N, C-alpha and C positions, 0 to 999 in steps of 0.2 A: 368792886367785884373781885372776888378771889379767884385767881387762876393757878391750877396745879402745874407745877413745872414738868417738862418732859422727862420721862424715865430713861436713863442712859442704858444702851444695849451692851451686854457683855461681849468683849471681843472673842471670847471662846465660842459663844453661841453663834455668832456671825460666821465664824470659820466652819462650824459644823454644817450650817445651812448651805454654804457654797459647796462644801464637799459632797453633800447629798445630791445637789443638782448635778454635779459633774459625773457622779456615779450613775445617776439615772440616764443622762445623755449617752454615757458610754455603753450602757446595756442596750439602749435603742439602736445605736450605730452597729453594735456587734450583731444584733438580730438581722438588721437590713443587709449587712455585708454577707452574712451567712446565706440568706436567700439568694442574693445576687451571685454568689460563688456556685451554688447548686445549679442555677440556671445557666451559667457560663460552662460548667462541666458537662451539662446535657448536650451542648453544641459541639463538643470535642469528639473526635473519632475514638471509639473505645475498642481496644484490642482485647477480646475476651479469650483469645487462644494464641498459639504460636505460628499459625500459617501466614505466609507472606506471598503475594502474587506480584510478579514483575511482567509488564507488558512492553514489548519492543515492536514498534511499527510506525508507519507514516501518519501524519496528521492531515493530509490532503488525499482525497480519494476521488474517483470519477464515477458518475452514475452509469448503471448498466455495464459494469466492468468487474473484473476479479480483483479482489484485495487480499492482503495477507498480513498477519502479525505473528509474532512468537510469544507464547506464554510460558513463563517459568514459575513453578511452584516449589517453594522451599520452606524449611523450618526457620522461623525468624530468629530463634535463640541459638541454634546450632549451625545454621547455614546449610544444613543437609537437604538434598532434593527430596521431594515427596512424589513418589510414584503412585499411579492409579488415581490421581485427583480428578474429580469431575470438573470439566471446564465447559462453561456456557457463555457464548458471545452474542450480544444483542445490540441493535441500533435503535436509539431512542431519539426522536425529534427534540432539538433544543427548545423549541417553543411549547413543548408538551405534547402528549398524545401517546398512543399505544406504541410499545417497542416491538421491533421485528426480530425474531430469533435468526441469526445468521449461521451459527455453528454450535455443535455439541461434540465433545470428545473427552479423552483421558490422557493425562500426562504419562510419559514413558519413564523408564528407570532413572533417567537423568533429571526427572522432574520437568522436562521441557515438552512443548507440544507446538508443532507448526500448524497454524490455523489458516485455512484458506476458505474464502467465502465470496459470494457474489453480491455486489451492491445493487439494490433494485433500481430500476430506471426512473422511478418516481421518488427517489429518496430526497429529503429536504437538503437545502444547501448547507444548513447548519445543523449538526446533530451531535450526539454523544455515543461513543462506543463503550458499552458496558460489558465488562468481563467479570464473571463470577466463578469462583472455584470452591470446591467442597471436598473434604477428605476426613479420615479418621482423626486428623490432627486438629481440624477446625474448618473455618470457611472464611473467605475474604472477597472483597468487591473492589474493582478498580473502574473509574469512569474517566475516559479521555475524550475531550472535545475534538471533533474532526469537521473539516470543511469538505463538502462533496460538490464538485463542479468540474466542468470540462474546459480545458484550454485548447484552442484550435490553431492549426496552421492553415494559411490561406494562400492559394496559388491564383493569381489574377492574370488572365490572358485576353488579348483581342485578336481579331482575324488578320490584322495587318498593322504596321507601325505608322502608316501615312494615309491620310484621308483628304478628300476634296470636299468643299462646301456642297451640301445636298446629299452626301453619302451617308450610309447607315454604319455606325459603329457596333459590331457584334461583340458583346462582352461575356466572358464566362469566368466562373470562379469554382475552384475545387477546395472543399473544406474537409480536413482530416483532423482527428483528435491527436494532440501531441502525446497523450498518454500511451495509446495503443494503436494509432493510425486508423481508428474506426471512422467510417464516413459520418459526417454531421447531418444525418438524415433528419428531416423535420425542423432543422434550425432556421431561424429567421435571418436571411442574408440581406444586407442593405447596400445598395449601389448609389454612388454619387459621382457626378461629373461636373468639373469646374473648368471655365474657360480661362484664357491667359490672364485676364484681368481679375481672377478670383471669383467671378459670378458663378453661383450655383445654377447650372442650366438644366440639370436632370437629377431626379431622385426617384428610386424605385426600391421597394422591399418585396422579397419573394421568399419562397420556402425551398430549402434544399431537397433534392431528390434522395432516393434510397442509397445512391452512390456518392452523396455529399456534393452534388453538382447543382449550381444555380446559374442562370443566364439572364441577360437583359439586352435590349436593342435600343440604341439612341440614334435618331435621325438628325443630322445636322441641317440647319436652315441654309437656304441659298446665299443669304448674306449673313456671315458670322465673323466674329473676331478671329483672325488667323494667328497661328502660333501653337504653342504647346498646351494641350488640354490634359488636366490631371484627372485620372479615373481612380476611384477608391472603392474598396469593398470592406465591409466590417461584419463581424459576428460578436455581439457584446463589446468587450474592450479590445478585441483582436482586430487588427486593421492592416490592409495591404494596399499598396498604391502602384500605379503605372502611368506613364506619360506617353501620349501619342501626339503627332504633329498633324495640324490641319492647314492646308494650303493648296491652291490650284497647281496642277502639274499636268504634263503631257505624256501620255503612254508612248512607249517605243512603237514605231511603226514597222520596223524591220530589224532583223538580227544580223550580226557580223561575226564571222568565224575566221581565224587565221591558223594556218598550219605550216610546218616546215618539214624538210626532207629528213632531218635527223633529230633525235631526242637530246643530243648534247654535241658540242663542238670543241675543237682545239683552236687556239689563237691563230688568226690568219686564214682559217678555212672559209670556204664559200658557203653561204646560206642561200638556199632556194626555198621559196615558200609561195603559198596561194591564199588569197583573200577571197572569201565567198560571202556575198550579201544577198539576202532574200527577204521579201515581205512575209509577214506571218500568215497571209492567206495563200502563200505558195509561189507567187510570181517573183522572179529574180529582179534585183535592182540593177537594171541595164543602164549603161552610160552614166553611171555614178562616179563622182570624183573620189579617188582613194588617195590617202595621205598616210605614209608610213614614217615614223620617227624612231630611230634606234639610239639608245643612250647608255652610258656607263657612269659609275659614281667614283669620283676621285675625292677632292675636297668638297665638290658639289656636283650636281648632275651636269654631265657633258653630253651634248648631242653630237654623235659621230656619223649617223646615217639619216638622210632626209630624202625620201622618194615620194614622187607623185605620179599618178596614172589614172586610168579610167577603166571601169569594169566593162566587160563585153556583154553580149546579149544574154549570156547565162549568169550574169551577176558575178563573174570571176575576174580577178586581177592577179597575174603572176608577177613575182618580183624576185630579185636576187642581189646580194651584195657580199663584199668580203669583210670578215671581222677584223678588228685591229690586231696587230701583232703583239701589242703590249697593253695590259690592263693595269694601270697604276692605281694602287690603293683599293683594288676591287677584291682582294682576298686570293688572288691567283697564286701568291707565294705560299699560301697554306693548302694549295691543291685545287681550289675551284673558285670561279668568279661567276658573275651573272651579267647578262646582256638583256636589257629591257626593250620590248617592241610595243609601240603604241600605234594602233591602226584606227583611222577615222574615215568613214564613208558618208558622202553627202549625196542624197538623191536629187531628182530634178525639181522637187518642190522645196529644196534647200533645207530639208530635214536631215540632221546629222545624227549618226550613231557611232559609238566608239567601243573598242575592245582592246585587250592587251595580252602579251605573252612574254614570259621570262625564259631565256635560253640559258641553260647551264654551259659554261665554258671552263674546261679543265686543262691543267697543264699537261696531263697524261691521259690516255684513253682508259686507264684503269686506276682505280683508287685502292690503295693498300693501307690497311690499318693493323696494328699489332698491340697486344696488351698482355701483361704478365698476369698469371692466374690470381696472385695475391696483391696486385697493384705494384709491387716492387719485387726485385729479385732477392731471394733468400740464399746466401752463399753456402756452399758445402752440401746441398741437397739438390735433387733433380727438380727443376722448375719447368712449368709448361707455359709456352707462349702461344696465345691464340692469334692466328693470322686470318684476317677477313679481307676478301677482294670483292669489289663491286664496280659497276659502271657509274659514271658521273651523274646519271639520272636516277640512281638509287637501286637499280636492278642488281641482284646478286650475279657475280661473274665466276662461273666455273673455270678454274685455271690450274695450270701446272706451276709449282713454285720451286725456286732454287734459293736456299737460305745459307748464308755464310755468317759465322761468328768471328769477329776480329780478323777478317781476311783469311780464315781457315778453309778447310775443305768443304765443298758444297754439300748440302743435304737436299735430296729431291723429295718433294711433297706433292700431294694432289688436294686441291681445294674442295672437290665434290660439287654436287649440283647447287649448293648454297654458298659456295665460295669460302668455306670455313675449313681451316686446317690447324693441326696442333704440332708444335715444335718443342722438343724436350732437350734440355742440356743442363749441366751443373756449373753455375757461375762461381767465380772466385771471390774471396773476401776483400771488401773494400776496392773493388775494381769495377770500372765502367766497361760495359760490353756494347759493341756496335753490331747490330744485325743488318746485314745487307740482303734485301729481299728482291728478287726478280720474279715477276708474274707474267704469264702468257696464256691467252685464251685460245680456242680452237680456230678462230678466224684470223689469228696472227697478231692481234693487238697485244702490246706488251707495255710494262711499266716497271720502274725500279725505284726503290726507296730505302734509305738508310736511317735506322732508328736507334737511338742510344738509350740503354737501360742502366740505371745505377743499381749496384748490389749493396744492400744494407745488412749489417750484422745484428742479430738479435737472439736471445736465449731460445725463442721458440723455433729457431731454425736448426737447433742442434738435435 
């Protein structure tokens, strides 16, 4: 059988075939790329004019409150403001739906417009603020996502800090908006009580009143875990906590009061006083044991007076003692010290009540203070020194004053009803001045104090 041998293909013809296929593929790719480019360009923002809108404002707003932004309209090409541009502001829910118009107005000569609007009470938590502007130059649209929600401040209180088993804890919360202190009316308020072991023993949800107030009552069982109970209140993510103590305690049966013949004393003076004990229903604590302890502070508390006695049929116990002549480390060197009295009364049922009193003890019957008007003396110009006199118990002391500077001639002053006087003199440069002040009140009480003032030089004193 005869077989025809294969015909050889020309290299030139093969190259032409491959070139044609490549050109065909290139045309197809060009067409596809062209359509894709057109689709991509349709998604880009198109600026058909030279108007530009700038919106400045917060991205967090509160429902049922006033909001504000500033809108600036200008020429994009030249940067010049556009006056008289129509501005419209709308609020559109992020999830879709009808937009609410919040504001309409016109820009001023500077192209600016302060926009004020009210956020509806039922505005969605996530929304878009749409600002549209239109003028002879063109139009523009700006969309800004905003969050609309309220943050609250919570004040949690209870009727007392200490409770016994079986008592009722009265809880109250006040909720105000952090944004504008508006009451959180209608908000859901959650109360929670946990015992010392962390057990949740009470939970209640209620609605805040028109004034932002919510309340709850929790009655403790007769047999409960004693210790600190944690009370918390929350609105959404906002939470406030308070701790109260639960334990048995005994209410006081009578009151104890102590009084002395003077409001302040000098070292070594005699203290005369009265202790009065009465039951709360009005009857005096007769034949009760009274114990008085007087102490001062040195390195540690030191008891210097220890008296014991008995109340009479009127519940009264009178006492007296002499104060120490010297108060070591008690501050007497700086003008005033303190003497502490602790009084305990025990009635016939062995119930004890205690009270205390602190007696001011002064080195002198009058306290003298002086201060320069600028803190330090300014040389070469007239300076005013304010002089204040008072009694050791803090009352102002109207006094007559005699003031000497560096041992010179005395100047007579009057402190007035508030014990305040002004002394003027011209200090010398770089020289310390000693003021010698003597004060005397109408009853004859007197005191003396020397105070050193340094004079400093500065350009502001020229």
